[in-house]
N, C-alpha and C positions, 0 to 999 in steps of 0.2 A: 255446729260441730258434730252433733249427733247424725244429722243427715249426711254430712261428709263422710262420717265413719261408716254408716250403712252402705253408702255407695262404694267406698273402698273395699268393704267386705263382701260386696255382691249380694246384700240382703234386701228382700222386698219388704221394706219398712219405712215408715215416715214418722218424724217427730215434729210436733207442732205445739204452740202455746195457747193457753186458754185462761182468761181472767175469771176468777171465781170469788164473789163477794163472801164475806164471813158467814152470812145466813144461808148461803146457797150450796154449801159443801155437800150436804146429803143428796140433793137433787143432781148435782154434778157427778157424784160417785154412782148414783143409780144409772145415769146415762153411760158412764164408762162400763159398768157391769153389763148393761143391756147390749152394748156394742161389742162386748168381749174383747176390749182393748188389752193387748198383751202386757202392757206395763205403762207406768207413768211416773213423773217426778212430782214432788210436792214442795212448794216454797212457802215462805212466810205469808200469811199468819196461820197456815193450816197444818204445820208439822206435828203438833200435838193433837189437834182435833181429828185428824184423819185416822188415828189409831182405833177409834171405836168402830170403824167400818171394816177393819181388816180381820182376817181369820187367824193369822199367826204372825208373830214378830221374831226377827232374829235376836240373838242374845243382847247385842248393843242397844237395839231399839227398845227391847223389853226393859232394860235397865233404866234408860233415860226417858222413856215414854214419848219419844219423838221419832218420826219417820220422814225420810225425804225421797225414798225410792220404793216403788211398789211393783211386784211382778205377779202376773196371773199364773196360777197352777191349777188346771182343771176348772172347777167352779169356785175356787178360792183365790183370794188376793193376799199375798205375803208382804210384810213390811220390812224394810232394811234402812240402815242409816249410813250412807256413804259419805255424809259430811264428816263423820269421824275419820274415815280414811283420808279424806281431803286435808283435814287438819294435821293428822299424824304424818302423812307423807310429805306435806309441805314443810313441816318443821324438821323432820329427819333429813330432808334434802339439804338443809342449811346447817346440819350438825347439831340441832337442838333435840337431843334424844331424851333428856331428863330435866325439864324445867323444875326449879325448886319452889318458886312462888309466882303465881300468875293472877292477873286481874282480868276479868271478863266484863265487858260493857253489855248489859242486857240480861234478861232471864227467860228468853223465849226458847224456841226449838233449837236454834243454832247454839245457844249457850249450853243447853243440855248436851248437845253433841260434843261441845268443848270439854265439858266435865268428863265424859267418857274418854275422850282423847287424853286428858290429863291423867286419868286413872290408868290408861294403858301405858303411858310414859313415866309413871311413877312420881308424879308431882305431889308434894306434901301439903301445900297450902294454896287455897284458891279463894279469891274474894270477888263476888259479883257486885258490880256497881249498877244500881237500879234507880230510875227516876221515881218509882213508886214502890219502895221496899215493902210496904204493907201488903201490896198486891202480889208480891213475890214469895209469899209464905208457902204456897204449894210447891214452888220450885225448890226452895230451901229444904223443906221437909223431904221431898222425893229424892233430891240429890244427896242429902246426908244419909238417907236410908240405903241408897244404892252404892255409895262410896264412903263407907265409914272410916277408911284409912286416910282420907283427905280431910284436912282441917278446912272447913268450908263455912263461909258467912256471906250475908247480903248486907250491904251498907248503902246509904244514900249516895247517888252519883255525885252530888255536889259536896260531899264530905268524905272523900276517900281516905284510907289509912295513910299515915305518914311513912310507914315502912315501904321501901322501894321494891317493886316486883322485878323479875328478870324477863317477864313476858306479859304483854298486854294484847288482848284479843277483842276486837269489836264484833259482837254478835247481834248488833242492832242496826237500824237504818241511820243512826246518828252520823253526822258528817256528810250526808248526801241528801239530795232532794229537798234542800232547804231546812233540814232538821239539824239544829245546833248540837255540837258536842257538849258533854257535861262540863260544868264550870271549871274544875281544877285539872282538866286534861293535861295542859301544858306542864303543870307542876309534876304530874305523874311521870311525864316523859323526860324530865330533866336529868333523871338518873340513867338515861339511855338504855332502857330495856329494848328487847326485840318487840317490834310492833307489827301485828298481823290483823289486817282488816278483811272481814268476810265480804264486805261490800265491793262489788266489781264495776259498778257504774255510778259515778265517773271512775275511770281507771285510777287516777290519782285523787283519792278522796281527801277531804280536809284533814283527817287524822294522819294519813300517809304523808301529806305535804308538811304538816307540822313536825312529824317524827323525823323526816329527812332533814329538815332545817336544823333540828337539834342534834343531828348526828346519830340517830338510832338506826339499827338495821331494820329493814322493812320487808314484809311479805305481803304481796298484793292479793286482792280477792280473786283475780282470775287464775292465780296459781292453784288455789283451793278448788275453784270451779272446775278446772280441767281434771284435777286428780279425782274428785268425787264423781265426775261424769264418766271417766274411764272405768271406775269400779262399777258404776251403774250399768254401763254397757255390757260388762262381763256378766253381771247378774241376769240381765234380760236375754242375752243371746248366747252365752257360753263361749264367746270369742274374746280373745285378748284384744284390747282396744288399740287401734292404729294411732298411737299417741301423736306422732308428728303431723299426721293429717288433721287430727282434731285440734291440735295446738295452732296450726296455721289458720284454720278456719275461724277459730275463736279470736285470735289476735287480729286477724283481718277485720272481723265484724266489730271489734272494739276500737279499731283504728290505731292499734299499737304497732309501732315500727319494730322490725326485727333486725338486729345488727348482725 
């Protein structure tokens, strides 16, 4: 979708993917710097680790300590978090402008972006479901410090609170690529919250399929992917994104039929 957008805008630019192992981020960034790459995207598991290589962060990235979009300015690289935009815009497009109580599955970079999104939308209570709550202490400490007005806690994914949320967001790989969803997911969905999955491959994840079967409103991962990409394109190029061109390319690549 990025290359389709560049072509539509008449820009001499190319977007390509590169797999970087956890221990190779420093050398990968050095290569990017040497090549004077104009900008790049960052996906899991590097959204928090990339921060130490950047010169400056925008306000949202600074608050959550996670970056998914980087732009070169002179000899500096600046970090942004358009995941936040992707979450907020996807929710607002469905009329969810002020969630009251939200659950987020995971405590990584996407979960941090979700915390910022909930802050911007005025959410009062947020519970993170973690498979390793002990390892999520940094997340909890950082997010509580950044968002003191949100009542925030981390609990074991296998033992979620009994109080029903009005929004569930999956910020983890759970439900895709053979990774099981947390044990009590179905019970969480029985109150019919809105279910939003950041995972976009497969298009209909295990979580989305379960939610739809139970009658929940669902927001697919590719909706967030498109919205965050449009904001990233604006940061890199200064041009408004050709949304319909990007959407068509994205849906075609995912094999999604358009009615």
